[in-house]
mmCIF file of the N, C-alpha and C atoms, coordinates in Angstrom:
data_MODEL
# 
_entry.id   MODEL 
# 
loop_
_atom_site.group_PDB 
_atom_site.id 
_atom_site.type_symbol 
_atom_site.label_atom_id 
_atom_site.label_alt_id 
_atom_site.label_comp_id 
_atom_site.label_asym_id 
_atom_site.label_entity_id 
_atom_site.label_seq_id 
_atom_site.pdbx_PDB_ins_code 
_atom_site.Cartn_x 
_atom_site.Cartn_y 
_atom_site.Cartn_z 
_atom_site.occupancy 
_atom_site.B_iso_or_equiv 
_atom_site.pdbx_formal_charge 
_atom_site.auth_seq_id 
_atom_site.auth_comp_id 
_atom_site.auth_asym_id 
_atom_site.auth_atom_id 
_atom_site.pdbx_PDB_model_num 
ATOM 1   N N  . MET A 1 1  ? 0.852   -1.177 0.000  1.00 0.00 ? 1  MET A N  1 
ATOM 2   C CA . MET A 1 1  ? 0.000   0.000  0.000  1.00 0.00 ? 1  MET A CA 1 
ATOM 3   C C  . MET A 1 1  ? 0.896   1.238  0.000  1.00 0.00 ? 1  MET A C  1 
ATOM 4   N N  . SER A 1 2  ? 0.587   2.209  -0.823 1.00 0.00 ? 2  SER A N  1 
ATOM 5   C CA . SER A 1 2  ? 1.420   3.404  -0.911 1.00 0.00 ? 2  SER A CA 1 
ATOM 6   C C  . SER A 1 2  ? 1.152   4.323  0.270  1.00 0.00 ? 2  SER A C  1 
ATOM 7   N N  . GLU A 1 3  ? 2.076   5.276  0.458  1.00 0.00 ? 3  GLU A N  1 
ATOM 8   C CA . GLU A 1 3  ? 1.936   6.236  1.557  1.00 0.00 ? 3  GLU A CA 1 
ATOM 9   C C  . GLU A 1 3  ? 0.678   7.078  1.386  1.00 0.00 ? 3  GLU A C  1 
ATOM 10  N N  . ILE A 1 4  ? 0.347   7.422  0.148  1.00 0.00 ? 4  ILE A N  1 
ATOM 11  C CA . ILE A 1 4  ? -0.850  8.221  -0.111 1.00 0.00 ? 4  ILE A CA 1 
ATOM 12  C C  . ILE A 1 4  ? -2.103  7.443  0.282  1.00 0.00 ? 4  ILE A C  1 
ATOM 13  N N  . GLU A 1 5  ? -2.162  6.175  -0.096 1.00 0.00 ? 5  GLU A N  1 
ATOM 14  C CA . GLU A 1 5  ? -3.319  5.365  0.267  1.00 0.00 ? 5  GLU A CA 1 
ATOM 15  C C  . GLU A 1 5  ? -3.441  5.244  1.779  1.00 0.00 ? 5  GLU A C  1 
ATOM 16  N N  . THR A 1 6  ? -2.333  5.046  2.454  1.00 0.00 ? 6  THR A N  1 
ATOM 17  C CA . THR A 1 6  ? -2.345  4.910  3.901  1.00 0.00 ? 6  THR A CA 1 
ATOM 18  C C  . THR A 1 6  ? -2.845  6.184  4.560  1.00 0.00 ? 6  THR A C  1 
ATOM 19  N N  . SER A 1 7  ? -2.375  7.338  4.088  1.00 0.00 ? 7  SER A N  1 
ATOM 20  C CA . SER A 1 7  ? -2.761  8.584  4.729  1.00 0.00 ? 7  SER A CA 1 
ATOM 21  C C  . SER A 1 7  ? -4.241  8.900  4.538  1.00 0.00 ? 7  SER A C  1 
ATOM 22  N N  . THR A 1 8  ? -4.842  8.478  3.423  1.00 0.00 ? 8  THR A N  1 
ATOM 23  C CA . THR A 1 8  ? -6.255  8.756  3.224  1.00 0.00 ? 8  THR A CA 1 
ATOM 24  C C  . THR A 1 8  ? -7.121  7.873  4.111  1.00 0.00 ? 8  THR A C  1 
ATOM 25  N N  . MET A 1 9  ? -6.558  6.761  4.584  1.00 0.00 ? 9  MET A N  1 
ATOM 26  C CA . MET A 1 9  ? -7.300  5.854  5.439  1.00 0.00 ? 9  MET A CA 1 
ATOM 27  C C  . MET A 1 9  ? -7.019  6.102  6.919  1.00 0.00 ? 9  MET A C  1 
ATOM 28  N N  . ALA A 1 10 ? -6.105  6.989  7.218  1.00 0.00 ? 10 ALA A N  1 
ATOM 29  C CA . ALA A 1 10 ? -5.724  7.240  8.604  1.00 0.00 ? 10 ALA A CA 1 
ATOM 30  C C  . ALA A 1 10 ? -6.869  7.916  9.353  1.00 0.00 ? 10 ALA A C  1 
ATOM 31  N N  . PRO A 1 11 ? -7.040  7.567  10.635 1.00 0.00 ? 11 PRO A N  1 
ATOM 32  C CA . PRO A 1 11 ? -8.051  8.259  11.441 1.00 0.00 ? 11 PRO A CA 1 
ATOM 33  C C  . PRO A 1 11 ? -7.719  9.744  11.530 1.00 0.00 ? 11 PRO A C  1 
ATOM 34  N N  . LYS A 1 12 ? -8.740  10.564 11.643 1.00 0.00 ? 12 LYS A N  1 
ATOM 35  C CA . LYS A 1 12 ? -8.529  12.005 11.695 1.00 0.00 ? 12 LYS A CA 1 
ATOM 36  C C  . LYS A 1 12 ? -8.105  12.498 13.072 1.00 0.00 ? 12 LYS A C  1 
ATOM 37  N N  . SER A 1 13 ? -8.320  11.699 14.086 1.00 0.00 ? 13 SER A N  1 
ATOM 38  C CA . SER A 1 13 ? -7.956  12.113 15.435 1.00 0.00 ? 13 SER A CA 1 
ATOM 39  C C  . SER A 1 13 ? -7.771  10.884 16.310 1.00 0.00 ? 13 SER A C  1 
ATOM 40  N N  . LEU A 1 14 ? -7.182  11.104 17.473 1.00 0.00 ? 14 LEU A N  1 
ATOM 41  C CA . LEU A 1 14 ? -7.031  10.001 18.423 1.00 0.00 ? 14 LEU A CA 1 
ATOM 42  C C  . LEU A 1 14 ? -8.403  9.496  18.866 1.00 0.00 ? 14 LEU A C  1 
ATOM 43  N N  . ALA A 1 15 ? -9.331  10.414 19.076 1.00 0.00 ? 15 ALA A N  1 
ATOM 44  C CA . ALA A 1 15 ? -10.677 10.011 19.489 1.00 0.00 ? 15 ALA A CA 1 
ATOM 45  C C  . ALA A 1 15 ? -11.337 9.160  18.409 1.00 0.00 ? 15 ALA A C  1 
ATOM 46  N N  . ALA A 1 16 ? -11.151 9.535  17.137 1.00 0.00 ? 16 ALA A N  1 
ATOM 47  C CA . ALA A 1 16 ? -11.717 8.760  16.035 1.00 0.00 ? 16 ALA A CA 1 
ATOM 48  C C  . ALA A 1 16 ? -11.091 7.368  15.981 1.00 0.00 ? 16 ALA A C  1 
ATOM 49  N N  . TYR A 1 17 ? -9.793  7.287  16.223 1.00 0.00 ? 17 TYR A N  1 
ATOM 50  C CA . TYR A 1 17 ? -9.115  5.990  16.238 1.00 0.00 ? 17 TYR A CA 1 
ATOM 51  C C  . TYR A 1 17 ? -9.681  5.104  17.347 1.00 0.00 ? 17 TYR A C  1 
ATOM 52  N N  . LEU A 1 18 ? -9.800  5.654  18.545 1.00 0.00 ? 18 LEU A N  1 
ATOM 53  C CA . LEU A 1 18 ? -10.313 4.875  19.677 1.00 0.00 ? 18 LEU A CA 1 
ATOM 54  C C  . LEU A 1 18 ? -11.737 4.388  19.399 1.00 0.00 ? 18 LEU A C  1 
ATOM 55  N N  . LYS A 1 19 ? -12.553 5.253  18.842 1.00 0.00 ? 19 LYS A N  1 
ATOM 56  C CA . LYS A 1 19 ? -13.938 4.885  18.547 1.00 0.00 ? 19 LYS A CA 1 
ATOM 57  C C  . LYS A 1 19 ? -14.000 3.822  17.454 1.00 0.00 ? 19 LYS A C  1 
ATOM 58  N N  . ALA A 1 20 ? -13.246 4.024  16.371 1.00 0.00 ? 20 ALA A N  1 
ATOM 59  C CA . ALA A 1 20 ? -13.287 3.094  15.235 1.00 0.00 ? 20 ALA A CA 1 
ATOM 60  C C  . ALA A 1 20 ? -12.763 1.712  15.602 1.00 0.00 ? 20 ALA A C  1 
ATOM 61  N N  . THR A 1 21 ? -11.774 1.669  16.465 1.00 0.00 ? 21 THR A N  1 
ATOM 62  C CA . THR A 1 21 ? -11.182 0.381  16.830 1.00 0.00 ? 21 THR A CA 1 
ATOM 63  C C  . THR A 1 21 ? -11.773 -0.188 18.110 1.00 0.00 ? 21 THR A C  1 
ATOM 64  N N  . ARG A 1 22 ? -12.688 0.557  18.709 1.00 0.00 ? 22 ARG A N  1 
ATOM 65  C CA . ARG A 1 22 ? -13.308 0.154  19.982 1.00 0.00 ? 22 ARG A CA 1 
ATOM 66  C C  . ARG A 1 22 ? -12.246 -0.163 21.036 1.00 0.00 ? 22 ARG A C  1 
ATOM 67  N N  . THR A 1 23 ? -11.220 0.673  21.044 1.00 0.00 ? 23 THR A N  1 
ATOM 68  C CA . THR A 1 23 ? -10.127 0.534  22.003 1.00 0.00 ? 23 THR A CA 1 
ATOM 69  C C  . THR A 1 23 ? -10.427 1.407  23.206 1.00 0.00 ? 23 THR A C  1 
ATOM 70  N N  . SER A 1 24 ? -10.234 0.869  24.394 1.00 0.00 ? 24 SER A N  1 
ATOM 71  C CA . SER A 1 24 ? -10.467 1.677  25.591 1.00 0.00 ? 24 SER A CA 1 
ATOM 72  C C  . SER A 1 24 ? -9.311  2.647  25.789 1.00 0.00 ? 24 SER A C  1 
ATOM 73  N N  . GLY A 1 25 ? -9.626  3.774  26.379 1.00 0.00 ? 25 GLY A N  1 
ATOM 74  C CA . GLY A 1 25 ? -8.587  4.747  26.698 1.00 0.00 ? 25 GLY A CA 1 
ATOM 75  C C  . GLY A 1 25 ? -7.530  4.153  27.604 1.00 0.00 ? 25 GLY A C  1 
ATOM 76  N N  . ARG A 1 26 ? -7.954  3.325  28.522 1.00 0.00 ? 26 ARG A N  1 
ATOM 77  C CA . ARG A 1 26 ? -7.029  2.699  29.468 1.00 0.00 ? 26 ARG A CA 1 
ATOM 78  C C  . ARG A 1 26 ? -6.007  1.821  28.741 1.00 0.00 ? 26 ARG A C  1 
ATOM 79  N N  . SER A 1 27 ? -6.482  0.952  27.844 1.00 0.00 ? 27 SER A N  1 
ATOM 80  C CA . SER A 1 27 ? -5.549  0.051  27.154 1.00 0.00 ? 27 SER A CA 1 
ATOM 81  C C  . SER A 1 27 ? -4.659  0.812  26.176 1.00 0.00 ? 27 SER A C  1 
ATOM 82  N N  . PHE A 1 28 ? -5.205  1.825  25.500 1.00 0.00 ? 28 PHE A N  1 
ATOM 83  C CA . PHE A 1 28 ? -4.396  2.614  24.576 1.00 0.00 ? 28 PHE A CA 1 
ATOM 84  C C  . PHE A 1 28 ? -3.317  3.384  25.334 1.00 0.00 ? 28 PHE A C  1 
ATOM 85  N N  . ALA A 1 29 ? -3.699  3.992  26.440 1.00 0.00 ? 29 ALA A N  1 
ATOM 86  C CA . ALA A 1 29 ? -2.723  4.737  27.249 1.00 0.00 ? 29 ALA A CA 1 
ATOM 87  C C  . ALA A 1 29 ? -1.614  3.805  27.725 1.00 0.00 ? 29 ALA A C  1 
ATOM 88  N N  . ARG A 1 30 ? -1.973  2.616  28.137 1.00 0.00 ? 30 ARG A N  1 
ATOM 89  C CA . ARG A 1 30 ? -0.989  1.643  28.604 1.00 0.00 ? 30 ARG A CA 1 
ATOM 90  C C  . ARG A 1 30 ? -0.004  1.285  27.491 1.00 0.00 ? 30 ARG A C  1 
ATOM 91  N N  . LYS A 1 31 ? -0.521  1.065  26.265 1.00 0.00 ? 31 LYS A N  1 
ATOM 92  C CA . LYS A 1 31 ? 0.338   0.731  25.125 1.00 0.00 ? 31 LYS A CA 1 
ATOM 93  C C  . LYS A 1 31 ? 1.332   1.845  24.818 1.00 0.00 ? 31 LYS A C  1 
ATOM 94  N N  . VAL A 1 32 ? 0.877   3.074  24.961 1.00 0.00 ? 32 VAL A N  1 
ATOM 95  C CA . VAL A 1 32 ? 1.709   4.231  24.639 1.00 0.00 ? 32 VAL A CA 1 
ATOM 96  C C  . VAL A 1 32 ? 2.651   4.588  25.790 1.00 0.00 ? 32 VAL A C  1 
ATOM 97  N N  . GLY A 1 33 ? 2.289   4.180  26.998 1.00 0.00 ? 33 GLY A N  1 
ATOM 98  C CA . GLY A 1 33 ? 3.125   4.466  28.154 1.00 0.00 ? 33 GLY A CA 1 
ATOM 99  C C  . GLY A 1 33 ? 2.782   5.756  28.872 1.00 0.00 ? 33 GLY A C  1 
ATOM 100 N N  . ILE A 1 34 ? 1.494   6.130  28.819 1.00 0.00 ? 34 ILE A N  1 
ATOM 101 C CA . ILE A 1 34 ? 1.032   7.312  29.538 1.00 0.00 ? 34 ILE A CA 1 
ATOM 102 C C  . ILE A 1 34 ? -0.145  6.905  30.421 1.00 0.00 ? 34 ILE A C  1 
ATOM 103 N N  . SER A 1 35 ? -0.529  7.792  31.321 1.00 0.00 ? 35 SER A N  1 
ATOM 104 C CA . SER A 1 35 ? -1.666  7.483  32.183 1.00 0.00 ? 35 SER A CA 1 
ATOM 105 C C  . SER A 1 35 ? -2.976  7.735  31.441 1.00 0.00 ? 35 SER A C  1 
ATOM 106 N N  . GLN A 1 36 ? -4.003  7.064  31.915 1.00 0.00 ? 36 GLN A N  1 
ATOM 107 C CA . GLN A 1 36 ? -5.326  7.251  31.320 1.00 0.00 ? 36 GLN A CA 1 
ATOM 108 C C  . GLN A 1 36 ? -5.796  8.691  31.523 1.00 0.00 ? 36 GLN A C  1 
ATOM 109 N N  . SER A 1 37 ? -5.487  9.276  32.661 1.00 0.00 ? 37 SER A N  1 
ATOM 110 C CA . SER A 1 37 ? -5.924  10.651 32.912 1.00 0.00 ? 37 SER A CA 1 
ATOM 111 C C  . SER A 1 37 ? -5.210  11.636 31.982 1.00 0.00 ? 37 SER A C  1 
ATOM 112 N N  . TYR A 1 38 ? -3.925  11.394 31.681 1.00 0.00 ? 38 TYR A N  1 
ATOM 113 C CA . TYR A 1 38 ? -3.204  12.257 30.747 1.00 0.00 ? 38 TYR A CA 1 
ATOM 114 C C  . TYR A 1 38 ? -3.798  12.121 29.348 1.00 0.00 ? 38 TYR A C  1 
ATOM 115 N N  . LEU A 1 39 ? -4.124  10.890 28.936 1.00 0.00 ? 39 LEU A N  1 
ATOM 116 C CA . LEU A 1 39 ? -4.759  10.679 27.638 1.00 0.00 ? 39 LEU A CA 1 
ATOM 117 C C  . LEU A 1 39 ? -6.084  11.435 27.574 1.00 0.00 ? 39 LEU A C  1 
ATOM 118 N N  . SER A 1 40 ? -6.845  11.398 28.637 1.00 0.00 ? 40 SER A N  1 
ATOM 119 C CA . SER A 1 40 ? -8.117  12.114 28.684 1.00 0.00 ? 40 SER A CA 1 
ATOM 120 C C  . SER A 1 40 ? -7.913  13.613 28.475 1.00 0.00 ? 40 SER A C  1 
ATOM 121 N N  . LEU A 1 41 ? -6.882  14.160 29.110 1.00 0.00 ? 41 LEU A N  1 
ATOM 122 C CA . LEU A 1 41 ? -6.578  15.585 28.940 1.00 0.00 ? 41 LEU A CA 1 
ATOM 123 C C  . LEU A 1 41 ? -6.187  15.898 27.496 1.00 0.00 ? 41 LEU A C  1 
ATOM 124 N N  . LEU A 1 42 ? -5.440  14.998 26.876 1.00 0.00 ? 42 LEU A N  1 
ATOM 125 C CA . LEU A 1 42 ? -5.057  15.182 25.475 1.00 0.00 ? 42 LEU A CA 1 
ATOM 126 C C  . LEU A 1 42 ? -6.285  15.144 24.572 1.00 0.00 ? 42 LEU A C  1 
ATOM 127 N N  . LEU A 1 43 ? -7.175  14.201 24.821 1.00 0.00 ? 43 LEU A N  1 
ATOM 128 C CA . LEU A 1 43 ? -8.376  14.051 23.997 1.00 0.00 ? 43 LEU A CA 1 
ATOM 129 C C  . LEU A 1 43 ? -9.306  15.263 24.112 1.00 0.00 ? 43 LEU A C  1 
ATOM 130 N N  . LYS A 1 44 ? -9.309  15.904 25.279 1.00 0.00 ? 44 LYS A N  1 
ATOM 131 C CA . LYS A 1 44 ? -10.145 17.089 25.486 1.00 0.00 ? 44 LYS A CA 1 
ATOM 132 C C  . LYS A 1 44 ? -9.463  18.362 25.006 1.00 0.00 ? 44 LYS A C  1 
ATOM 133 N N  . GLY A 1 45 ? -8.165  18.284 24.708 1.00 0.00 ? 45 GLY A N  1 
ATOM 134 C CA . GLY A 1 45 ? -7.436  19.477 24.281 1.00 0.00 ? 45 GLY A CA 1 
ATOM 135 C C  . GLY A 1 45 ? -6.943  20.325 25.431 1.00 0.00 ? 45 GLY A C  1 
ATOM 136 N N  . ASP A 1 46 ? -7.002  19.788 26.646 1.00 0.00 ? 46 ASP A N  1 
ATOM 137 C CA . ASP A 1 46 ? -6.541  20.533 27.812 1.00 0.00 ? 46 ASP A CA 1 
ATOM 138 C C  . ASP A 1 46 ? -5.026  20.468 27.964 1.00 0.00 ? 46 ASP A C  1 
ATOM 139 N N  . ARG A 1 47 ? -4.382  19.524 27.294 1.00 0.00 ? 47 ARG A N  1 
ATOM 140 C CA . ARG A 1 47 ? -2.928  19.384 27.292 1.00 0.00 ? 47 ARG A CA 1 
ATOM 141 C C  . ARG A 1 47 ? -2.483  19.046 25.878 1.00 0.00 ? 47 ARG A C  1 
ATOM 142 N N  . HIS A 1 48 ? -1.210  19.337 25.591 1.00 0.00 ? 48 HIS A N  1 
ATOM 143 C CA . HIS A 1 48 ? -0.600  18.987 24.317 1.00 0.00 ? 48 HIS A CA 1 
ATOM 144 C C  . HIS A 1 48 ? 0.598   18.101 24.604 1.00 0.00 ? 48 HIS A C  1 
ATOM 145 N N  . PRO A 1 49 ? 0.755   17.021 23.829 1.00 0.00 ? 49 PRO A N  1 
ATOM 146 C CA . PRO A 1 49 ? 1.837   16.081 24.106 1.00 0.00 ? 49 PRO A CA 1 
ATOM 147 C C  . PRO A 1 49 ? 3.203   16.632 23.702 1.00 0.00 ? 49 PRO A C  1 
ATOM 148 N N  . SER A 1 50 ? 4.235   16.145 24.367 1.00 0.00 ? 50 SER A N  1 
ATOM 149 C CA . SER A 1 50 ? 5.598   16.448 23.943 1.00 0.00 ? 50 SER A CA 1 
ATOM 150 C C  . SER A 1 50 ? 5.835   15.741 22.616 1.00 0.00 ? 50 SER A C  1 
ATOM 151 N N  . GLY A 1 51 ? 6.906   16.084 21.949 1.00 0.00 ? 51 GLY A N  1 
ATOM 152 C CA . GLY A 1 51 ? 7.219   15.443 20.672 1.00 0.00 ? 51 GLY A CA 1 
ATOM 153 C C  . GLY A 1 51 ? 7.369   13.945 20.793 1.00 0.00 ? 51 GLY A C  1 
ATOM 154 N N  . LYS A 1 52 ? 8.016   13.493 21.855 1.00 0.00 ? 52 LYS A N  1 
ATOM 155 C CA . LYS A 1 52 ? 8.247   12.062 22.068 1.00 0.00 ? 52 LYS A CA 1 
ATOM 156 C C  . LYS A 1 52 ? 6.926   11.316 22.258 1.00 0.00 ? 52 LYS A C  1 
ATOM 157 N N  . ILE A 1 53 ? 6.051   11.860 23.076 1.00 0.00 ? 53 ILE A N  1 
ATOM 158 C CA . ILE A 1 53 ? 4.741   11.231 23.322 1.00 0.00 ? 53 ILE A CA 1 
ATOM 159 C C  . ILE A 1 53 ? 3.883   11.315 22.062 1.00 0.00 ? 53 ILE A C  1 
ATOM 160 N N  . ALA A 1 54 ? 3.924   12.442 21.367 1.00 0.00 ? 54 ALA A N  1 
ATOM 161 C CA . ALA A 1 54 ? 3.144   12.591 20.139 1.00 0.00 ? 54 ALA A CA 1 
ATOM 162 C C  . ALA A 1 54 ? 3.553   11.536 19.110 1.00 0.00 ? 54 ALA A C  1 
ATOM 163 N N  . LEU A 1 55 ? 4.840   11.271 19.013 1.00 0.00 ? 55 LEU A N  1 
ATOM 164 C CA . LEU A 1 55 ? 5.320   10.260 18.080 1.00 0.00 ? 55 LEU A CA 1 
ATOM 165 C C  . LEU A 1 55 ? 4.796   8.877  18.452 1.00 0.00 ? 55 LEU A C  1 
ATOM 166 N N  . LYS A 1 56 ? 4.797   8.567  19.741 1.00 0.00 ? 56 LYS A N  1 
ATOM 167 C CA . LYS A 1 56 ? 4.263   7.277  20.196 1.00 0.00 ? 56 LYS A CA 1 
ATOM 168 C C  . LYS A 1 56 ? 2.768   7.178  19.896 1.00 0.00 ? 56 LYS A C  1 
ATOM 169 N N  . LEU A 1 57 ? 2.031   8.252  20.158 1.00 0.00 ? 57 LEU A N  1 
ATOM 170 C CA . LEU A 1 57 ? 0.591   8.262  19.897 1.00 0.00 ? 57 LEU A CA 1 
ATOM 171 C C  . LEU A 1 57 ? 0.313   8.067  18.412 1.00 0.00 ? 57 LEU A C  1 
ATOM 172 N N  . ALA A 1 58 ? 1.065   8.757  17.569 1.00 0.00 ? 58 ALA A N  1 
ATOM 173 C CA . ALA A 1 58 ? 0.867   8.661  16.126 1.00 0.00 ? 58 ALA A CA 1 
ATOM 174 C C  . ALA A 1 58 ? 1.204   7.259  15.619 1.00 0.00 ? 58 ALA A C  1 
ATOM 175 N N  . ARG A 1 59 ? 2.300   6.706  16.085 1.00 0.00 ? 59 ARG A N  1 
ATOM 176 C CA . ARG A 1 59 ? 2.700   5.370  15.632 1.00 0.00 ? 59 ARG A CA 1 
ATOM 177 C C  . ARG A 1 59 ? 1.684   4.310  16.037 1.00 0.00 ? 59 ARG A C  1 
ATOM 178 N N  . GLU A 1 60 ? 1.188   4.409  17.249 1.00 0.00 ? 60 GLU A N  1 
ATOM 179 C CA . GLU A 1 60 ? 0.256   3.397  17.745 1.00 0.00 ? 60 GLU A CA 1 
ATOM 180 C C  . GLU A 1 60 ? -1.117  3.508  17.087 1.00 0.00 ? 60 GLU A C  1 
ATOM 181 N N  . SER A 1 61 ? -1.543  4.727  16.761 1.00 0.00 ? 61 SER A N  1 
ATOM 182 C CA . SER A 1 61 ? -2.900  4.940  16.246 1.00 0.00 ? 61 SER A CA 1 
ATOM 183 C C  . SER A 1 61 ? -2.989  5.073  14.733 1.00 0.00 ? 61 SER A C  1 
ATOM 184 N N  . GLY A 1 62 ? -1.903  5.471  14.092 1.00 0.00 ? 62 GLY A N  1 
ATOM 185 C CA . GLY A 1 62 ? -1.962  5.747  12.657 1.00 0.00 ? 62 GLY A CA 1 
ATOM 186 C C  . GLY A 1 62 ? -2.449  7.146  12.339 1.00 0.00 ? 62 GLY A C  1 
ATOM 187 N N  . VAL A 1 63 ? -2.720  7.942  13.365 1.00 0.00 ? 63 VAL A N  1 
ATOM 188 C CA . VAL A 1 63 ? -3.124  9.333  13.170 1.00 0.00 ? 63 VAL A CA 1 
ATOM 189 C C  . VAL A 1 63 ? -1.874  10.122 12.777 1.00 0.00 ? 63 VAL A C  1 
ATOM 190 N N  . PRO A 1 64 ? -1.940  10.947 11.741 1.00 0.00 ? 64 PRO A N  1 
ATOM 191 C CA . PRO A 1 64 ? -0.770  11.735 11.356 1.00 0.00 ? 64 PRO A CA 1 
ATOM 192 C C  . PRO A 1 64 ? -0.256  12.571 12.531 1.00 0.00 ? 64 PRO A C  1 
ATOM 193 N N  . ILE A 1 65 ? 1.062   12.621 12.673 1.00 0.00 ? 65 ILE A N  1 
ATOM 194 C CA . ILE A 1 65 ? 1.644   13.313 13.822 1.00 0.00 ? 65 ILE A CA 1 
ATOM 195 C C  . ILE A 1 65 ? 1.237   14.783 13.865 1.00 0.00 ? 65 ILE A C  1 
ATOM 196 N N  . GLU A 1 66 ? 1.027   15.391 12.719 1.00 0.00 ? 66 GLU A N  1 
ATOM 197 C CA . GLU A 1 66 ? 0.594   16.797 12.695 1.00 0.00 ? 66 GLU A CA 1 
ATOM 198 C C  . GLU A 1 66 ? -0.734  16.970 13.419 1.00 0.00 ? 66 GLU A C  1 
ATOM 199 N N  . ARG A 1 67 ? -1.608  15.992 13.233 1.00 0.00 ? 67 ARG A N  1 
ATOM 200 C CA . ARG A 1 67 ? -2.925  16.063 13.890 1.00 0.00 ? 67 ARG A CA 1 
ATOM 201 C C  . ARG A 1 67 ? -2.812  15.770 15.381 1.00 0.00 ? 67 ARG A C  1 
ATOM 202 N N  . VAL A 1 68 ? -1.910  14.854 15.732 1.00 0.00 ? 68 VAL A N  1 
ATOM 203 C CA . VAL A 1 68 ? -1.701  14.562 17.154 1.00 0.00 ? 68 VAL A CA 1 
ATOM 204 C C  . VAL A 1 68 ? -1.172  15.812 17.851 1.00 0.00 ? 68 VAL A C  1 
ATOM 205 N N  . LEU A 1 69 ? -0.199  16.470 17.235 1.00 0.00 ? 69 LEU A N  1 
ATOM 206 C CA . LEU A 1 69 ? 0.382   17.673 17.835 1.00 0.00 ? 69 LEU A CA 1 
ATOM 207 C C  . LEU A 1 69 ? -0.622  18.829 17.900 1.00 0.00 ? 69 LEU A C  1 
ATOM 208 N N  . ALA A 1 70 ? -1.491  18.928 16.895 1.00 0.00 ? 70 ALA A N  1 
ATOM 209 C CA . ALA A 1 70 ? -2.477  20.009 16.864 1.00 0.00 ? 70 ALA A CA 1 
ATOM 210 C C  . ALA A 1 70 ? -3.559  19.813 17.911 1.00 0.00 ? 70 ALA A C  1 
ATOM 211 N N  . GLY A 1 71 ? -3.837  18.572 18.261 1.00 0.00 ? 71 GLY A N  1 
ATOM 212 C CA . GLY A 1 71 ? -4.882  18.291 19.239 1.00 0.00 ? 71 GLY A CA 1 
ATOM 213 C C  . GLY A 1 71 ? -6.256  18.374 18.611 1.00 0.00 ? 71 GLY A C  1 
ATOM 214 N N  . PRO A 1 72 ? -7.280  18.194 19.425 1.00 0.00 ? 72 PRO A N  1 
ATOM 215 C CA . PRO A 1 72 ? -8.654  18.236 18.900 1.00 0.00 ? 72 PRO A CA 1 
ATOM 216 C C  . PRO A 1 72 ? -9.062  19.654 18.533 1.00 0.00 ? 72 PRO A C  1 
ATOM 217 N N  . ALA A 1 73 ? -10.102 19.752 17.733 1.00 0.00 ? 73 ALA A N  1 
ATOM 218 C CA . ALA A 1 73 ? -10.659 21.059 17.396 1.00 0.00 ? 73 ALA A CA 1 
ATOM 219 C C  . ALA A 1 73 ? -11.145 21.720 18.679 1.00 0.00 ? 73 ALA A C  1 
ATOM 220 N N  . PRO A 1 74 ? -11.051 23.033 18.768 1.00 0.00 ? 74 PRO A N  1 
ATOM 221 C CA . PRO A 1 74 ? -11.516 23.724 19.978 1.00 0.00 ? 74 PRO A CA 1 
ATOM 222 C C  . PRO A 1 74 ? -12.975 23.430 20.249 1.00 0.00 ? 74 PRO A C  1 
ATOM 223 N N  . ARG A 1 75 ? -13.279 23.233 21.522 1.00 0.00 ? 75 ARG A N  1 
ATOM 224 C CA . ARG A 1 75 ? -14.663 22.971 21.909 1.00 0.00 ? 75 ARG A CA 1 
ATOM 225 C C  . ARG A 1 75 ? -15.427 24.276 21.953 1.00 0.00 ? 75 ARG A C  1 
ATOM 226 N N  . ARG A 1 76 ? -16.674 24.216 21.491 1.00 0.00 ? 76 ARG A N  1 
ATOM 227 C CA . ARG A 1 76 ? -17.530 25.391 21.606 1.00 0.00 ? 76 ARG A CA 1 
ATOM 228 C C  . ARG A 1 76 ? -18.057 25.461 23.017 1.00 0.00 ? 76 ARG A C  1 
ATOM 229 N N  . ARG A 1 77 ? -18.051 26.609 23.551 1.00 0.00 ? 77 ARG A N  1 
ATOM 230 C CA . ARG A 1 77 ? -18.571 26.811 24.909 1.00 0.00 ? 77 ARG A CA 1 
ATOM 231 C C  . ARG A 1 77 ? -19.879 27.573 24.815 1.00 0.00 ? 77 ARG A C  1 
ATOM 232 N N  . ARG A 1 78 ? -20.742 27.300 25.781 1.00 0.00 ? 78 ARG A N  1 
ATOM 233 C CA . ARG A 1 78 ? -22.028 27.969 25.788 1.00 0.00 ? 78 ARG A CA 1 
ATOM 234 C C  . ARG A 1 78 ? -21.807 29.484 25.833 1.00 0.00 ? 78 ARG A C  1 
ATOM 235 N N  . GLY A 1 79 ? -22.514 30.179 24.986 1.00 0.00 ? 79 GLY A N  1 
ATOM 236 C CA . GLY A 1 79 ? -22.422 31.628 24.964 1.00 0.00 ? 79 GLY A CA 1 
ATOM 237 C C  . GLY A 1 79 ? -21.438 32.173 23.951 1.00 0.00 ? 79 GLY A C  1 
ATOM 238 N N  . ASP A 1 80 ? -20.644 31.320 23.289 1.00 0.00 ? 80 ASP A N  1 
ATOM 239 C CA . ASP A 1 80 ? -19.678 31.784 22.312 1.00 0.00 ? 80 ASP A CA 1 
ATOM 240 C C  . ASP A 1 80 ? -20.348 32.529 21.158 1.00 0.00 ? 80 ASP A C  1 
ATOM 241 N N  . ASP A 1 81 ? -21.508 32.052 20.729 1.00 0.00 ? 81 ASP A N  1 
ATOM 242 C CA . ASP A 1 81 ? -22.180 32.659 19.587 1.00 0.00 ? 81 ASP A CA 1 
ATOM 243 C C  . ASP A 1 81 ? -23.332 33.576 19.995 1.00 0.00 ? 81 ASP A C  1 
ATOM 244 N N  . GLU A 1 82 ? -23.564 33.693 21.276 1.00 0.00 ? 82 GLU A N  1 
ATOM 245 C CA . GLU A 1 82 ? -24.685 34.505 21.730 1.00 0.00 ? 82 GLU A CA 1 
ATOM 246 C C  . GLU A 1 82 ? -24.286 35.973 21.784 1.00 0.00 ? 82 GLU A C  1 
ATOM 247 N N  . GLU A 1 83 ? -25.218 36.826 21.408 1.00 0.00 ? 83 GLU A N  1 
ATOM 248 C CA . GLU A 1 83 ? -24.984 38.267 21.508 1.00 0.00 ? 83 GLU A CA 1 
ATOM 249 C C  . GLU A 1 83 ? -25.267 38.713 22.927 1.00 0.00 ? 83 GLU A C  1 
ATOM 250 N N  . THR A 1 84 ? -24.504 39.659 23.378 1.00 0.00 ? 84 THR A N  1 
ATOM 251 C CA . THR A 1 84 ? -24.774 40.240 24.709 1.00 0.00 ? 84 THR A CA 1 
ATOM 252 C C  . THR A 1 84 ? -25.477 41.566 24.524 1.00 0.00 ? 84 THR A C  1 
ATOM 253 N N  . HIS A 1 85 ? -26.433 41.820 25.371 1.00 0.00 ? 85 HIS A N  1 
ATOM 254 C CA . HIS A 1 85 ? -27.210 43.068 25.293 1.00 0.00 ? 85 HIS A CA 1 
ATOM 255 C C  . HIS A 1 85 ? -26.956 43.900 26.494 1.00 0.00 ? 85 HIS A C  1 
# 
């Protein structure tokens, strides 16, 4: 399989990988060598991984390292789109 084919099939995020493979956060964190709570923070975008951890996450999941480093899309918070009077 070529690199182009592989990249088009890669999960778009760590959360997408976990969901698609039905992998628990606990087992994935264990494989990568991080705590489940740290993985949770990464998935929520509250923390960003170091280069070394990002590489491990990308290798284990198939998610492009650029996406791992970028983290999840920002969460919308209540009131972000509301006008204030």
